[in-house]
N, C-alpha and C positions, 0 to 999 in steps of 0.2 A: 751632078752630085754635089751635096753640101761639102764644103771644104773647111777643115780645122787645122790650126797650127799644131806642130808637134815639136817637143823638146827632147833631145837625146839624153838619156839618163847615164850617169857614170857612178859606179860603185867600185871603190878601191879593192883590188885583188880579185875582181870577178867581172867577166865579160857581161855587159848589159844586154838585155833584150830591147829591141826597138821595133816599132815606134813606142816610145815611153811618154806618157803624159802625166806630169806632176801637177795635180790640181791645187797644190799649195796647202795651207794650213787653215784649220777651223779651230781657233783658240788653242793652238798647239798640236792638235791632232793632224796627222798627215794622210793624204789620200793619193795613191798612185795607181795608174792603169797601164796594162801591158796588152798590146793587141796583136795584129797579124804577123809581125816579125818575131813574136815571142814564142812561136811554136804552138803545138797542139796541147793545150791544158785540158785533157780529158778528165771530167770530174769523176768518172768511175775508176780512174787510176790514181790520181794524186790524192784523193780523199780516202782511199781504201787503206785501212790500217794493216791489211795483210799483203799489200803490195810493197815488197822491199824497196828501200830507197836506192839500192844498187841494182835494181832489176834490169836496167839498161842505161845506156849513156845519156839518153834524153832525160830520164828520171833524175839521174845524178845532177845533170846540169840545172834542171829546174829547181830542185830542192836546195842545192848549194847556192843558187842565185837568191832564192827566197830568204834563206838563212843569213847570207851576207848582207842583203839589202836591209833586213830587219835589224841586224846588229849595227849597221851604219846609221840607222835612224833611232837608236837607243832603245830597242825592243829585244827582250830576251826570251819571249814565248810567243809563238804564232799558232793560232787555232785554225784548222782547215775543215770546216763543215762539209757535209755531203748533201747538197740541195737537190736531190734527185726525185724526192717524193712530194714536193710542194705541200708539206704537211703543217706549215705555219708554226713549227717548233723552234724555240730559241734555247740552245743548250747552255747550261751553266758550266763554269769551269770545273766543277766537281762531278760532272756527268760521268757515269760509270763506264761509258763506252769510249772515252778518249783514250788513245794509245800514243805513247810518246816516242818520238824519234829524235835523237841527238845528232846533229850534223857536226862532224868533226871540224875542229879549228874555227868554229863560228861563234861559240858562246850562246847559241840559240837552240831551244827545244821546239820542235814542231809537233802538234797534237792533231791526230786524225781519227776518224772513226764514225761518229754518230750520223745517222740520217736525220739531218735537221736543216732548216733554212738559214740559221744564223747562230751567233755566239755572243756572250757577254764578255767584255774585256775591261780591264782597269789600266792604270798607268804602268808602263813597262811591258804591255802586251799588245798584240795585234791580231787581225783576222785576214786570211786569204780566202777569196771566193772565186770560183770559176763561173763564167757567164757567157751565154751565146746570144745575148740581146735582152735577157730579163734584167730589169733595173736592179741595182744594189742600193740599199738604203742604210745610211749611217745615222743613228740616233745618238746624241751626245750631250752630256752635262759637264760643262767646263769647270764647274766649282768642285765637283767630286772627282773629276777626271775619269768618269765611267762612261762607257759607250756600248752600243749594240750595233753590230754589222749584220745585215740580213739580205738574203736573196729575196726579191719581191716580184717573181714572175706572176703571170695572170692568175693562175690557180692558187697562189698564195694569198690573194687579196679577197677571196670569198670561199665559201664551202661549196665546191663543185657538186658534190653529191646532193646537197640541199637545193642548189639551183636547178639541176637537171631532173632529179628524182623526188624532190620534196622531203628528203630524209636527212637529218643532220648527221654528220660524221661524229661518232663517239669521241669524247675527250679532245675535241678540237675547238679552239677559238675560231671565229669566222674569218679572221684576217691576220696575217703576220704583222700588220701595222698595229693592231690592238695588242697582240702578244708582245711586240717590241716595246711599246709605250708602257704597258703594265709591268713588264720585266725590269725596265730601266727605273721606273718609280720605286719598285720594291728594293732594288739595289741602292738607290739614292737614300732611302730610309735607313738602310743598314750603315750607311756612312754618316748618319746623323742629320741628313737633310730631309726636309719634308717632301712629299711627292708633288713637287711643283711642276706640273705639266707645261704651263706656258713658257718656262725658261728652257725647255729642251730644244736643242737645235737639230735640224734634220737636213741631210744632204742626199739628194737622189742622183745617181750617176750611172753612166754606161748602159743605157737602155735603147731599145728600138723606138723610133718615132711612130706615132699612130698612122702617119701617112703610108707606112709600109706594113702595119699590123692590121690586116683587113679581116673583118668579121661580118661578111655579107649575110643578111637574113634570107637571101635568095639562093645561097649556096646549096646545090643539090645534096651534098653529103653532110654539111655542118650547119645549114640554115636554121633547122629546128633547135639545135643546141645553142646556137648564137642568140636566138630570140629568147630562149629560156634564161640564159645568162644576163642578157640586157634587162629583161623584166625583173629578175631577182635583184640585180644591183639597183635598179630604179626604186623598187619597193623598200630596199634597205636604206638607201641614202637620200631618197626623194630628190634626186639630181641626176642628170645625164650629160653634163657638160664634157665628160671624158669620152663620150661616144658621139662622134661627128660623122654622119652618114654611115659608111661601113668601117670607119676608122676607130680603133680602140686605143686611146691614149693612156697608157699605164701611169705615166708620171702625173697626169691630172687626177687620176683615180687615187693614187697614193697621196697626193697633196690634199685632196678632199677628205680622205680618211684621217689624215694627221690633224687637219683643222677641226674636224668634228670631235676628235679626241681632246681638243683644247689647246693644241700647240699654236702659238701665234703665227699668223701668215708671214710676217717678216722674218721668222726663224726657219722658214722652209725654203730651201734653195735647190734648183735642178740645174745640172750643167749643160743641158741642151744637146748632148751628144746623140747622134742617130747611128747606131751600130750598123744599120743596113746600108747607109749611103755615104757616111763621112769618108773623105779621102785626104791624103797628105797633099797640101797645096804645092809642095816642091816636086813630088813625083807623080801626082794624080792617081796614086794607088790607094785602094781601100785600106782604111786604118784598122778596122775591127772585124773580128769574126762575128757572124750573125746567123743564127740557126734557121730563120725563115729564108734568108737569101741563099745560104749554103745548101740547105735541103732542096730548094728549088733547082739550083744549078746542078746538083748531083743527080737528081731525078732526070733532068734533061739529058745529062751525059750518060745515063744508063748505069750509074754506079750502084752496086749492091754488095753488101749491105751499106746503107747510108750511115756514115759516122761524121758528125760535124765537130769541128774544133771549137775551142773556148778561149775567151779572153781571161785575163787574171786581174782581179781587183784586190789591192792590198791597202789596208787601213791600219795605221800605227798610232798609239798614244804613248809618246816618249816620256 
């Protein structure tokens, strides 16, 4: 297994989840990851506006931790999208489906509700996303202090209906990368900046490596669909560097799409995490939840229904 270093997080007045990986700052913005010791961040629970914060002890622990961590890093508002539909939608702060939760004694408001892949934030705000191996992408303009944090799973990066059936999904851009860049440029213009795509910075984090994200064209159940996806992507981007043998490298596909949108290659960074295989060098235990790995192990164990846990990605712009 690939091994990565882990730093234990500390937040005053709140017990931290570990392992905790602080990826540092990108021109003042902060990115934090919470993995296997952080509990089960089920996206159909923590993102649901109708799931009370006091529903159970685990919910209380998670939301109080999120709120106190946000407050510690200078953020008063946290958006919590629901990336369950892979719909390439980026929700604006005034989206009508956001529902507020005020966490007592934290000074932080958490907003949950919309089925969307990401959210737009400005200074003093942040985003929490749950992930089981789908990469998270952070688009950021340091001059306006505006950013977009989005889930970027496979089916967020192209229109699956078009790839498989040849029919475009109504009211959908083909990729969340295009949605993200377009939305950020629009926001930059509102702040008096021109839509300068080259200066946008991109950080790709907490995804599965292509080594373990297998899309065999000979698979008896999925081979036909995999071939259709591969052909669709090749026709769209005239490039297949992200597809190596049977391996689909999402970070490479994301990087390619960002570059084709005009973002400078030197402004695109990937952390190299592999949620499937990374382990703590001190304990040799797996660091991250991973949907591919966890689904496989639960099937082998005869678990039903299969419910896979999630990591938590937190991005703050203080």
